[in-house]
C-alpha positions as CSV (number, residue, x, y, z in Angstrom):
1,M,0.0,0.0,0.0
2,D,1.5,3.4,-1.0
3,D,1.7,6.5,1.3
4,E,-1.5,8.1,-0.1
5,A,-3.4,4.9,0.5
6,D,-2.0,4.7,4.0
7,K,-3.1,8.3,4.7
8,T,-6.5,7.7,3.3
9,A,-7.0,4.7,5.6
10,R,-5.8,6.6,8.6
11,D,-8.1,9.5,7.8
12,G,-11.1,7.3,7.9
13,D,-12.1,7.9,4.3
14,L,-12.8,4.3,3.5
15,L,-16.4,3.9,2.4
16,Q,-17.8,1.1,4.5
17,T,-21.0,0.8,2.5
18,L,-19.0,0.3,-0.7
19,M,-16.8,-2.3,0.9
20,R,-19.9,-4.2,2.1
21,G,-21.5,-4.0,-1.3
22,L,-18.4,-5.4,-3.0
23,S,-18.3,-8.2,-0.4
24,V,-21.9,-9.1,-1.2
25,I,-21.1,-9.3,-4.9
26,A,-18.0,-11.4,-4.2
27,C,-19.9,-13.9,-2.0
28,F,-21.9,-15.3,-5.0
29,D,-20.1,-18.2,-6.7
30,R,-20.6,-21.2,-9.0
31,L,-22.0,-23.3,-6.1
32,S,-24.3,-20.6,-4.8
33,P,-25.6,-18.5,-7.7
34,R,-28.8,-17.7,-5.9
35,M,-29.1,-16.8,-2.2
36,T,-31.5,-15.4,0.3
37,P,-30.5,-12.3,2.4
38,T,-29.9,-14.6,5.3
39,E,-27.4,-16.7,3.4
40,V,-25.6,-13.6,2.1
41,A,-25.5,-12.2,5.6
42,R,-23.9,-15.4,6.9
43,R,-21.2,-15.4,4.1
44,T,-20.3,-11.7,4.6
45,N,-20.7,-11.3,8.3
46,L,-23.3,-8.6,7.8
47,T,-26.6,-8.3,9.5
48,R,-29.6,-9.6,7.5
49,A,-31.0,-6.1,7.3
50,A,-27.8,-4.7,5.8
51,A,-27.4,-7.6,3.4
52,R,-31.0,-7.1,2.2
53,R,-30.6,-3.4,1.7
54,I,-27.4,-4.0,-0.4
55,L,-29.1,-6.7,-2.5
56,L,-32.1,-4.5,-3.2
57,T,-29.7,-1.7,-4.2
58,L,-28.0,-4.1,-6.6
59,V,-31.5,-5.0,-8.1
60,H,-32.2,-1.3,-8.5
61,T,-28.9,-0.7,-10.4
62,G,-29.5,-3.8,-12.6
63,H,-26.6,-5.8,-11.0
64,A,-28.9,-8.3,-9.5
65,T,-32.4,-9.8,-9.8
66,T,-34.8,-11.3,-7.3
67,D,-37.9,-13.5,-7.3
68,G,-39.0,-11.9,-4.0
69,K,-37.1,-14.5,-1.9
70,T,-33.7,-15.2,-3.4
71,F,-31.3,-13.0,-5.2
72,E,-29.1,-13.6,-8.2
73,L,-26.4,-11.5,-9.9
74,T,-27.0,-10.3,-13.5
75,A,-24.6,-10.1,-16.4
76,R,-24.2,-6.4,-15.7
77,V,-21.8,-7.4,-13.0
78,L,-19.4,-8.3,-15.8
79,E,-19.0,-4.6,-16.6
80,L,-17.0,-4.4,-13.4
81,G,-14.7,-7.1,-14.7
82,Y,-14.5,-5.6,-18.2
83,A,-13.4,-2.3,-16.7
84,Y,-10.6,-4.1,-14.9
85,L,-9.6,-5.9,-18.0
86,S,-9.5,-2.7,-20.0
87,S,-7.4,-1.0,-17.5
88,F,-5.1,-4.0,-17.0
89,G,-4.5,-4.4,-20.8
90,L,-2.8,-7.8,-20.4
91,P,-5.5,-9.9,-22.1
92,E,-5.3,-7.7,-25.3
93,I,-1.5,-7.9,-25.3
94,A,-1.5,-11.6,-24.8
95,R,-4.2,-12.5,-27.3
96,S,-2.1,-13.0,-30.5
97,T,0.5,-14.9,-28.6
98,M,-2.1,-17.2,-27.1
99,E,-3.6,-17.8,-30.5
100,S,-0.1,-18.8,-31.8
101,V,0.3,-21.2,-28.8
102,A,-3.2,-22.8,-29.4
103,R,-2.3,-23.3,-33.1
104,E,1.1,-24.7,-32.4
105,V,0.2,-27.2,-29.7
106,G,-3.4,-27.9,-30.9
107,E,-4.9,-27.3,-27.4
108,A,-6.6,-24.5,-25.6
109,C,-4.5,-21.7,-24.1
110,S,-5.7,-19.8,-21.0
111,L,-4.6,-16.7,-19.0
112,G,-5.6,-16.3,-15.4
113,V,-5.1,-14.2,-12.3
114,L,-5.5,-15.0,-8.6
115,N,-8.5,-13.7,-6.7
116,Q,-8.7,-14.9,-3.1
117,A,-8.6,-18.7,-3.4
118,D,-9.8,-18.8,-7.0
119,I,-8.1,-18.5,-10.4
120,V,-10.1,-16.1,-12.6
121,Y,-9.9,-16.5,-16.4
122,I,-9.0,-13.2,-18.1
123,G,-8.2,-14.8,-21.5
124,R,-8.8,-18.1,-23.4
125,V,-8.1,-19.2,-26.9
126,E,-9.2,-22.5,-28.5
127,P,-7.2,-24.2,-31.3
128,P,-8.9,-24.1,-34.7
129,R,-10.0,-27.7,-34.6
130,L,-11.9,-27.0,-31.3
131,S,-13.1,-23.5,-32.0
132,A,-16.7,-24.7,-32.3
133,R,-17.0,-26.1,-28.8
134,P,-18.2,-24.1,-25.8
135,T,-15.2,-22.4,-24.1
136,A,-14.5,-21.2,-20.6
137,G,-15.9,-17.7,-20.2
138,I,-13.9,-14.7,-19.2
139,G,-14.4,-14.1,-15.5
140,L,-14.9,-17.8,-14.8
141,R,-13.6,-18.6,-11.3
142,L,-12.1,-22.0,-10.4
143,P,-10.4,-23.3,-7.3
144,A,-6.7,-22.3,-7.5
145,H,-5.4,-25.3,-5.5
146,A,-6.6,-27.7,-8.2
147,M,-5.5,-25.7,-11.3
148,A,-2.1,-25.5,-12.8
149,M,-2.6,-21.7,-13.2
150,G,-3.7,-21.5,-9.6
151,Q,-0.7,-23.3,-8.3
152,V,1.6,-21.0,-10.2
153,M,-0.1,-18.0,-8.6
154,L,-0.1,-19.5,-5.2
155,A,3.6,-20.2,-5.5
156,A,4.1,-16.5,-6.1
157,L,2.6,-15.5,-2.7
158,A,4.8,-14.8,0.3
159,D,4.7,-17.5,2.9
160,D,2.5,-15.5,5.3
161,E,0.0,-14.7,2.6
162,L,-0.1,-18.3,1.5
163,D,-0.6,-19.5,5.1
164,A,-3.5,-17.0,5.6
165,L,-5.2,-18.0,2.3
166,L,-5.0,-21.7,3.1
167,S,-6.4,-21.1,6.6
168,A,-9.3,-19.1,5.2
169,W,-10.0,-21.4,2.3
170,P,-8.9,-25.0,3.0
171,P,-8.5,-27.0,-0.2
172,Q,-11.5,-29.2,-1.1
173,A,-11.6,-32.4,-3.1
174,L,-12.8,-32.2,-6.6
175,T,-11.6,-35.5,-7.8
176,E,-9.8,-38.5,-6.2
177,Y,-6.5,-36.9,-7.3
178,T,-7.1,-33.4,-5.8
179,I,-4.5,-32.4,-3.3
180,T,-6.4,-31.6,-0.1
181,S,-3.7,-32.1,2.5
182,R,-2.1,-28.8,3.5
183,D,1.3,-30.3,3.8
184,A,1.1,-32.0,0.4
185,L,-0.2,-28.8,-1.2
186,L,2.7,-26.8,0.4
187,A,5.1,-29.4,-1.0
188,R,3.6,-29.0,-4.5
189,I,3.8,-25.2,-4.3
190,D,7.5,-25.5,-3.2
191,Q,8.1,-27.7,-6.2
192,V,6.4,-25.2,-8.5
193,R,8.7,-22.4,-7.1
194,Q,11.8,-24.5,-7.7
195,Q,10.9,-25.7,-11.2
196,G,9.2,-22.6,-12.5
197,Y,6.0,-24.3,-13.7
198,S,3.0,-26.3,-12.5
199,F,1.6,-29.5,-13.9
200,Q,-1.7,-31.0,-12.6
201,D,-3.0,-34.3,-13.7
202,Q,-6.8,-34.9,-13.2
203,E,-6.8,-32.8,-9.9
204,F,-9.5,-30.5,-11.1
205,E,-11.4,-32.8,-13.5
206,L,-11.1,-36.4,-14.4
207,G,-9.7,-37.0,-17.9
208,S,-7.9,-33.6,-18.1
209,R,-4.5,-32.3,-17.3
210,S,-2.8,-28.9,-17.6
211,I,0.5,-27.2,-17.4
212,A,1.2,-23.5,-16.6
213,V,3.9,-20.9,-16.3
214,P,4.1,-17.5,-14.7
215,V,3.9,-14.1,-16.5
216,R,6.0,-11.5,-14.7
217,D,6.2,-7.7,-14.7
218,R,9.4,-5.6,-14.9
219,R,9.9,-6.1,-11.1
220,N,9.8,-9.8,-11.6
221,R,6.5,-10.1,-9.8
222,V,4.1,-12.8,-11.0
223,I,1.0,-11.0,-12.4
224,A,-0.7,-13.8,-14.2
225,A,-0.4,-17.5,-15.3
226,L,-0.4,-18.9,-18.8
227,A,-1.6,-22.5,-19.3
228,V,-2.4,-25.2,-21.8
229,G,-5.0,-27.8,-20.9
230,A,-5.7,-31.1,-22.7
231,S,-7.4,-34.4,-22.3
232,I,-5.3,-37.3,-21.0
233,G,-6.2,-39.1,-24.2
234,R,-4.6,-36.5,-26.5
235,C,-1.5,-35.5,-24.4
236,S,0.7,-37.7,-22.3
237,V,2.6,-36.3,-19.3
238,E,5.8,-36.4,-21.4
239,D,4.1,-34.5,-24.2
240,M,3.0,-31.8,-21.8
241,V,6.4,-31.3,-20.3
242,D,8.7,-31.9,-23.3
243,R,6.7,-30.4,-26.1
244,I,4.2,-27.9,-24.6
245,L,6.2,-26.5,-21.7
246,P,8.9,-24.9,-23.9
247,V,6.2,-23.3,-26.1
248,L,4.5,-21.8,-23.0
249,R,7.7,-20.5,-21.6
250,R,8.5,-18.8,-24.9
251,A,5.0,-17.4,-25.0
252,A,5.2,-15.9,-21.5
253,R,8.4,-14.0,-22.6
254,E,6.7,-12.8,-25.7
255,I,3.7,-11.5,-23.7
256,E,6.0,-9.7,-21.2
257,R,8.0,-7.8,-23.9
258,P,5.3,-5.8,-25.7
259,A,3.7,-5.1,-22.3
260,G,6.9,-3.3,-21.3
261,L,7.2,-5.8,-18.4
262,L,10.7,-7.0,-19.0
């Protein structure tokens, strides 16, 4: 946090209502797309009355809808994400390189950032042969601990940040291969730090595997992860590491250069 931000916080200029509103938006996820005010209050540590007022305000602004009992976010919430992507600029910079990766390896290429315990997709390109199939949407959130992109981003955290995150969001099993032991996950993250990439095999979804590398800024900070995912029937472990990993590493360098990140 910079000096101005510190001064703002000390001066008491933080808008608590805005912070509460953002926490309400963030509490909706893929497992709970519709919730009552009571459920929202429980997730955000707000009173039911406060949660209900915020939800009704979101309905008024078009960011949520209600059937009178439960509330659901609308697509207008995506405008917040698009504003971030526009200001971030990285997805536009990475697009052509990701298209080249998808063509070269014949598999989907994705770009993601970490948000709390989730990896959030900010870019995805399908190879020509798969371009007709449904693709993961921009803004899709998936559990970081089970994703190659997520493990890359977790490996970039300081130890105290990682410890706090795993305490707040303990890893949950998605398949029989998902790492749920804290010690085992920390060992995996340490491995990612040492080798500079992450590889997950059916930890998120049975029948699929992925490999990811970090994208860094000029200060060598990891700002995103670049990944290729494939079915286990199309790509062997050796193929992912020996053929696809070098392509991903080259692509990450190419993305960093035009962004002025190197």
